[in-house]
C-alpha positions as CSV (number, residue, x, y, z in Angstrom):
1,M,212.6,169.3,29.7
2,S,208.9,167.7,30.5
3,P,206.3,168.7,27.9
4,T,204.4,171.8,28.1
5,L,200.4,172.3,27.0
6,G,199.8,175.9,26.1
7,D,197.1,177.8,26.9
8,L,194.4,176.7,24.8
9,E,195.7,173.0,24.8
10,Q,194.8,173.3,28.2
11,L,191.2,174.1,28.1
12,V,190.8,171.8,25.1
13,L,192.4,169.0,27.5
14,L,190.0,169.4,30.1
15,A,186.9,170.5,28.2
16,L,187.3,166.8,26.8
17,L,187.6,165.1,30.7
18,R,184.5,167.7,31.2
19,L,182.8,166.3,28.0
20,G,183.8,162.3,29.2
21,H,184.5,160.1,25.8
22,D,183.1,160.6,22.6
23,A,183.1,163.8,23.0
24,F,183.3,166.1,19.3
25,G,184.5,169.7,18.5
26,I,181.3,171.9,18.4
27,A,181.1,170.5,21.8
28,V,184.1,171.5,22.6
29,Q,184.0,175.0,21.3
30,Q,180.9,175.9,23.8
31,E,182.9,173.9,27.1
32,I,184.8,176.4,26.7
33,A,182.6,179.1,25.9
34,S,180.5,178.6,28.9
35,R,182.8,177.8,31.3
36,T,185.6,180.2,30.2
37,R,183.5,183.3,28.6
38,R,186.7,183.2,25.7
39,D,185.4,183.4,22.0
40,V,187.3,180.2,20.9
41,S,187.3,180.2,16.6
42,L,186.2,176.4,16.3
43,G,188.8,176.4,13.5
44,A,191.7,177.6,17.3
45,V,189.6,173.8,18.6
46,Y,190.0,171.6,15.4
47,T,193.5,173.3,15.1
48,T,194.4,172.3,18.2
49,L,192.6,168.4,18.3
50,A,195.2,168.0,15.4
51,R,198.1,169.0,17.2
52,L,196.7,167.5,20.3
53,E,196.3,164.0,19.0
54,Q,200.1,164.3,17.1
55,K,201.7,164.9,20.8
56,G,199.5,161.3,21.2
57,Y,197.7,163.0,23.7
58,V,193.6,162.2,22.6
59,T,193.1,159.9,20.0
60,T,190.3,160.3,17.7
61,R,187.5,157.7,16.3
62,V,185.7,158.7,12.9
63,G,181.8,157.8,13.5
64,D,179.2,156.3,11.1
65,P,177.6,158.9,8.3
66,T,174.0,160.6,8.9
67,P,172.0,162.2,7.0
68,V,171.6,164.0,9.6
69,R,175.4,165.3,8.8
70,G,174.5,165.2,4.6
71,G,175.8,162.1,5.2
72,R,179.0,163.4,6.7
73,R,180.6,161.2,9.6
74,K,181.2,163.1,12.7
75,K,184.9,162.6,14.8
76,H,185.0,161.3,17.7
77,Y,188.3,162.4,20.6
78,R,189.1,161.1,23.8
79,V,192.2,161.9,25.9
80,Q,195.1,159.6,25.9
81,A,196.9,159.1,29.7
82,A,199.7,160.5,28.1
83,G,197.5,164.0,27.5
84,R,196.2,163.1,30.7
85,R,199.3,163.3,32.6
86,V,200.7,166.3,31.3
87,L,197.4,167.9,31.9
88,A,197.7,166.7,36.0
89,A,201.8,168.3,35.9
90,A,200.5,171.7,34.7
91,M,198.1,172.0,36.1
92,A,200.6,171.2,39.2
93,D,202.8,173.9,38.1
94,L,200.2,176.5,38.4
95,R,199.0,175.9,41.4
96,A,202.8,175.7,42.9
97,L,202.9,179.4,41.5
98,T,199.9,180.7,43.4
99,E,200.0,178.8,46.1
100,G,200.6,181.7,48.9
101,L,199.1,184.1,46.9
102,P,196.7,186.3,48.4
103,A,193.0,185.6,46.8
104,M,193.2,187.3,43.3
105,E,189.6,189.7,42.4
106,L,189.1,190.4,39.2
107,T,186.4,193.1,37.8
């Protein structure tokens, strides 16, 4: 059985890919909100990012501390090849299931 992704895992991976290299948590949250009109908590985003990292789908890099952040470091995330593959498989499954269906109107 091939690995599967949950709905939020898919959204987070897609947001990371849209944002490019070295995206960070709040940018992921904002990208999801602006493109899907979903209000996903920052905690849910970070929990999902940690799970994706555990699965080997994303990697993190910790930036240098900055005065703007009160001396805290920012964690940057990047999608790995395994993450791209599992996301492509999930998207192919969705396309296969929706192929031939009449266009859906959502109001």
